[in-house]
C-alpha positions in Angstrom: 0.0 0.0 0.0 1.1 3.6 -0.7 0.2 7.0 0.7 1.8 10.3 -0.1 2.6 12.7 2.7 4.0 16.2 2.9 7.7 16.0 3.6 9.9 19.0 4.0 10.4 20.6 0.6 14.1 21.2 1.6 14.5 17.4 1.6 13.5 17.0 -2.1 16.3 16.3 -4.5 16.5 16.5 -8.2 19.7 14.4 -8.3 18.3 10.9 -8.5 16.3 8.3 -10.3 13.4 7.0 -8.2 9.9 8.2 -7.7 7.9 6.0 -5.4 6.1 4.1 -8.2 9.2 2.6 -9.7 10.7 1.9 -6.3 7.6 0.0 -5.3 7.7 -1.9 -8.6 11.2 -3.2 -8.1 10.6 -4.0 -4.4 7.6 -6.2 -5.5 9.6 -7.9 -8.3 12.6 -8.7 -6.1 11.5 -9.2 -2.5 10.1 -12.3 -0.9 9.5 -10.7 2.6 8.6 -7.2 3.9 12.1 -6.8 5.5 13.8 -7.8 2.2 11.7 -5.1 0.4 12.9 -2.5 2.9 16.5 -3.6 2.4 16.1 -3.4 -1.4 14.6 0.1 -1.1 17.6 1.2 1.0 20.1 -0.2 -1.4 18.5 1.2 -4.5 17.9 4.7 -3.2 21.4 4.9 -1.7 22.9 4.1 -5.1 20.5 5.8 -7.5 18.7 8.4 -5.3 15.1 9.2 -4.3 13.4 12.3 -5.8 9.9 12.3 -4.3 8.7 14.6 -1.5 7.4 12.2 1.1 6.0 8.7 0.8 4.7 6.0 3.1 4.5 2.3 2.2 2.6 -0.3 4.2 4.4 -3.6 3.5 3.2 -7.0 4.6 4.2 -10.6 4.1 2.4 -13.6 5.6 4.4 -13.1 8.9 5.0 -9.4 9.4 3.6 -5.9 8.7 5.8 -2.8 8.5 5.2 0.9 7.9 8.0 2.4 5.8 8.4 6.2 5.4 10.9 7.9 3.1 11.9 11.4 2.0 14.7 12.7 -0.2 18.2 13.5 1.1 18.1 17.3 0.3 18.8 19.5 -2.7 21.6 18.3 -5.0 22.2 15.2 -2.9 21.7 11.6 -4.0 20.2 9.1 -1.6 17.3 9.0 0.8 16.3 9.2 4.4 13.9 6.7 5.7 12.5 4.9 8.8 10.5 1.7 9.2 8.5 0.4 12.1 7.1 -3.1 12.6 3.4 -3.3 13.6 2.8 -5.8 16.4 0.9 -8.9 15.3 -2.2 -8.0 17.4 -2.2 -4.3 16.5 -4.0 -2.1 14.0 -2.1 0.8 12.4 -3.0 3.4 9.8 -1.2 5.7 7.4 -3.3 8.5 5.9 -1.3 11.1 4.0 0.6 12.3 7.0 3.9 10.9 8.4 3.3 8.6 11.4 6.7 7.5 12.7 7.7 9.3 15.8 10.7 8.6 18.0 13.3 6.5 16.4 14.9 3.8 18.5 17.3 1.5 16.6 18.3 -0.6 19.5 15.8 -3.4 18.4 16.1 -4.1 14.7 13.2 -6.5 15.1 10.9 -3.5 15.7 12.5 -0.6 13.9 14.9 0.0 11.0 16.2 3.3 9.4 18.7 4.6 6.9 22.2 5.1 8.1 22.0 8.9 7.7 18.7 9.4 9.6 20.3 11.4 12.4 23.3 12.9 10.6 21.4 14.4 7.7 19.0 16.1 10.2 22.0 17.6 12.0 23.7 18.7 8.8 20.5 20.5 7.7 19.9 22.1 11.1 16.7 20.2 11.6 17.6 18.6 14.9 20.3 19.2 17.5 21.1 16.1 19.7 22.4 18.5 22.4 19.0 20.1 22.8 17.6 17.2 24.7 14.6 17.2 22.4 13.6 13.7 21.2 14.2 12.9 17.6 10.8 12.3 15.9 10.8 11.4 12.3 7.5 13.1 11.4 8.6 16.2 13.2 12.1 16.4 11.7 11.3 15.4 8.1 7.6 15.9 7.7 4.4 17.9 8.4 1.4 16.6 10.4 -0.6 19.9 10.1 -3.5 18.4 8.2 -7.1 17.2 8.8 -6.0 14.1 6.9 -5.0 12.9 10.4 -8.7 12.6 11.3 -8.7 9.3 9.5 -6.0 8.0 11.8 -8.2 8.8 14.8 -11.2 7.1 13.2 -9.5 3.8 12.3 -7.7 3.5 15.6 -10.9 4.3 17.5 -12.8 1.7 15.6 -10.1 -0.9 16.5 -9.8 0.1 20.2 -12.9 2.2 21.2 -12.2 1.9 24.9 -9.0 4.0 24.6 -11.2 7.1 24.1 -8.7 8.6 21.6 -9.2 12.3 20.9 -9.1 13.4 17.2 -7.2 16.6 18.0 -4.4 14.9 19.8 -1.1 16.0 18.3 0.4 12.5 18.2 -1.9 9.5 18.1 -0.3 6.1 18.8 1.2 4.6 15.6 -0.8 1.5 16.3 -3.3 0.2 18.9 -4.0 -3.3 20.2 -7.2 -4.5 18.6 -10.0 -5.1 21.2 -11.5 -7.8 19.0 -10.4 -9.8 16.0 -10.4 -7.6 12.9 -11.7 -9.5 9.8 -11.2 -8.7 6.2 -14.8 -7.5 6.1 -14.1 -5.1 9.0 -11.3 -3.5 7.0 -13.6 -3.2 4.0 -16.1 -1.4 6.2 -13.4 1.0 7.5 -12.6 1.9 3.9 -16.3 2.8 3.5 -16.4 5.1 6.5 -17.5 8.8 6.3 -17.5 9.6 10.0 -21.3 9.0 10.2 -22.6 9.5 13.7 -19.6 11.6 14.8 -19.2 15.4 15.1 -17.2 15.2 11.8 -20.0 13.7 9.7 -20.0 16.0 6.6 -23.8 15.8 6.2 -24.9 15.3 9.8 -26.2 18.9 10.1 -28.0 19.1 6.8 -31.4 18.5 8.2 -34.8 19.2 6.6 -38.3 19.1 8.1 -41.2 17.4 6.5 -44.9 18.6 6.7 -45.4 16.6 9.9 -42.5 18.4 11.6 -40.1 15.4 11.4 -36.4 16.2 10.9 -34.2 14.1 8.7 -31.0 14.4 6.6 -31.7 15.9 3.2 -31.6 13.2 0.5 -29.6 15.6 -1.6 -26.8 15.6 1.0 -23.7 13.6 0.2 -20.4 13.2 2.1 -18.6 14.0 -1.1 -19.9 17.5 -2.0 -17.7 19.8 -4.1 -15.7 22.5 -2.5 -17.9 25.1 -4.2 -21.1 23.5 -2.7 -19.5 23.3 0.8 -18.6 27.0 0.5 -22.1 27.9 -0.7 -23.8 26.0 2.2 -21.5 27.5 4.8 -22.2 30.9 3.4 -25.9 30.4 4.1 -25.2 28.9 7.5 -21.6 29.1 8.8 -20.2 25.7 9.9 -23.1 23.6 8.7 -20.8 21.5 6.6 -17.4 20.6 8.2 -14.6 20.4 5.6 -13.5 16.8 6.2 -11.4 14.4 4.3 -13.3 11.2 5.0 -11.9 7.7 4.6 -14.1 7.0 1.6 -13.8 9.6 -1.1 -15.4 9.9 -4.5 -12.1 10.9 -6.2 -10.4 7.6 -5.3 -9.2 5.7 -8.4 -8.9 2.3 -6.7 -8.3 0.8 -3.3 -7.1 -2.6 -2.1 -7.5 -4.8 1.0 -4.5 -7.1 0.9 -4.8 -10.4 2.8 -1.8 -12.8 3.4 -2.4 -16.1 5.0 0.7 -18.1 6.0 -1.1 -21.4 6.4 -1.9 -21.7 2.7 0.2 -21.9 -0.4 1.1 -18.4 -1.5 -0.9 -18.6 -4.7 -4.0 -19.2 -2.6 -3.2 -17.5 0.6 -2.6 -14.1 -0.9 -5.7 -12.1 -2.0 -6.0 -8.5 -3.2 -9.6 -7.5 -2.6 -9.7 -4.9 -5.4 -12.2 -2.1 -5.6 -12.5 0.6 -8.3 -13.6 4.2 -7.6 -15.2 5.3 -4.3 -14.5 2.7 -1.6 -18.0 3.4 -0.2 -19.8 2.2 -3.3 -17.5 -0.3 -4.9 -17.8 -4.1 -4.8 -14.6 -5.9 -3.8 -13.2 -8.4 -6.3 -11.0 -11.2 -4.9 -7.8 -11.4 -7.1 -5.7 -14.3 -5.9 -1.9 -14.1 -5.9 -1.8 -17.1 -8.2 -3.9 -15.7 -11.1 -2.2 -15.3 -14.4 -4.6 -12.8 -16.1 -7.4 -10.3 -15.6 -10.2 -9.3 -18.0 -9.2 -6.8 -20.7 -11.4 -4.1 -19.3 -9.4 -4.3 -16.0 -6.2 -3.5 -18.0 -7.7 -0.4 -19.6 -6.9 2.9 -18.0 -9.9 4.9 -17.0 -8.1 8.3 -16.4 -8.1 9.6 -20.0 -11.8 9.9 -20.8 -15.0 7.8 -20.7 -15.0 4.4 -22.5 -17.1 1.3 -22.1 -13.9 -0.7 -22.6 -12.7 0.2 -19.1 -14.2 -1.4 -16.0 -13.3 1.7 -14.0 -16.0 3.7 -15.8 -18.7 1.1 -14.9 -18.0 1.7 -11.2 -17.3 5.5 -11.6 -20.5 6.3 -13.5 -22.7 4.4 -11.1 -21.0 6.0 -8.1 -21.3 9.6 -9.5 -24.9 9.1 -10.4 -25.7 7.7 -6.9 -24.3 10.8 -5.3 -27.0 13.0 -7.0 -29.5 11.9 -4.4 -27.4 9.9 -1.9 -30.2 9.7 0.7 -32.3 7.6 -1.7 -29.6 5.6 -3.4 -27.2 4.7 -0.6 -29.2 1.6 0.4 -29.3 0.5 -3.2 -25.5 0.8 -3.5 -25.1 -0.9 -0.1 -27.2 -3.8 -1.3 -25.0 -4.3 -4.4 -21.8 -4.1 -2.3 -23.2 -6.6 0.2 -24.4 -8.9 -2.7 -20.9 -9.4 -4.0 -19.2 -9.5 -0.6 -21.5 -12.2 0.7 -21.1 -14.2 -2.6 -17.3 -14.1 -2.3 -17.1 -15.1 1.4 -19.7 -17.9 0.8 -17.8 -19.3 -2.2 -14.2 -18.9 -1.3 -13.8 -21.7 1.4 -14.7 -24.4 -1.1 -12.7 -22.8 -4.0 -9.6 -22.5 -1.8 -10.0 -26.1 -0.6 -10.1 -27.3 -4.2 -7.2 -25.1 -5.2 -5.0 -26.4 -2.4 -5.7 -30.0 -3.4 -4.9 -29.2 -7.0 -1.7 -27.3 -6.0 -0.3 -30.4 -4.4 -0.6 -32.3 -7.7 -0.3 -29.6 -10.3 0.3 -25.9 -9.4 -0.6 -24.8 -12.9 -4.0 -26.4 -12.6 -4.6 -24.5 -9.3 -3.6 -21.3 -11.0 -6.0 -21.9 -13.8 -8.9 -22.5 -11.4 -8.1 -19.4 -9.4 -7.7 -17.3 -12.6 -11.1 -18.4 -13.9 -12.8 -17.6 -10.6 -11.3 -14.1 -10.2 -12.0 -13.3 -13.8 -15.6 -14.5 -13.7 -16.2 -12.6 -10.5 -14.6 -9.4 -12.0 -16.8 -9.6 -15.1 -19.9 -10.2 -13.1 -19.2 -7.2 -10.9 -18.5 -5.0 -13.9 -21.7 -6.1 -15.7 -23.7 -5.4 -12.5 -22.3 -1.8 -12.3 -23.0 -1.0 -15.9 -26.6 -2.1 -15.3 -26.7 -0.1 -12.1 -25.4 3.0 -13.9 -28.1 2.6 -16.6 -30.8 2.3 -13.9 -29.5 5.4 -12.1 -29.1 7.4 -15.4 -32.7 6.6 -16.3 -33.8 7.6 -12.8 -32.1 11.0 -12.8 -32.1 11.9 -16.5 -35.1 14.3 -16.2 -33.7 16.0 -13.2 -36.4 15.1 -10.6 
């Protein structure tokens, strides 16, 4: 997983080769474990240089989970500065476009790793003085946490450990919390759909209307993903009625993934990318097994350069945008479709996986073929359903009432 954060602009270098996308690509091609991926990133950026502003990678293998944060080495320098922290096995962590790693303690390499220049580069640039007695905090020295993006940290950690009573305005939330119950894949999917409903930060919580009987309810026209212009207009009419929040689910999302790694199964079966196109609140997750050898052509077609029915992305995007026209009356419809595919997957996967494991013992290629067919059939069915859903919504709203 990847999330961009605001690193100090003084750390950005133009003397290097790697932006985060290509660094990720090579880490994935060469590494077998999360730790190995981190070592590869260190070696490559030290030799060829990192030129992005600030990036965080969440890296897992079937045994460990790590948060890796990296910035450039400074103008006209080649290299990188980075830190990585291991997330305890019974914890939940979150990275949400702001740096998370605080104090750096390298006494236990089983818990924390860092570039060899992490302290010296800060001293050279005047960003930290070890004689000051002030703790070295990675996010403080090399990044910027002044952003309401951090609200998402509070929300995820609070859902995982509600009894902690975490406050959203706390300057430094814990990097991870011990989960108070087992967190399932479906729980994580639900977190991705979250828009702070029922909290003071709900973007539409105050948009109440009154019917002829005097009953108050949220306006069906209200959506958590209103444009900045609409928010400004509403706040002009009544100051503060719509808080400007960056919710977890956003309509401008291109795609999101929930990545599952199960050590007790062969890798081709145990690894699943639960893939969702467009807004995480309205998309149906498609299980793409690690062992598949292909995806449908429409899932290979970019959806960023204009509408085309040859791209699956537009099936999901069109349905989601149309549903936002009157979210109060369409949200249940969208939720039903999401639930339909989610329940289908979790009902069918146990038997599919049992069969794939048996095949794998005899012929791994046969197992790959079965998994590929299933993932592809599921993807096609979801795409078809969303094209139909978009047609239905277009018909519903075409006349404007």
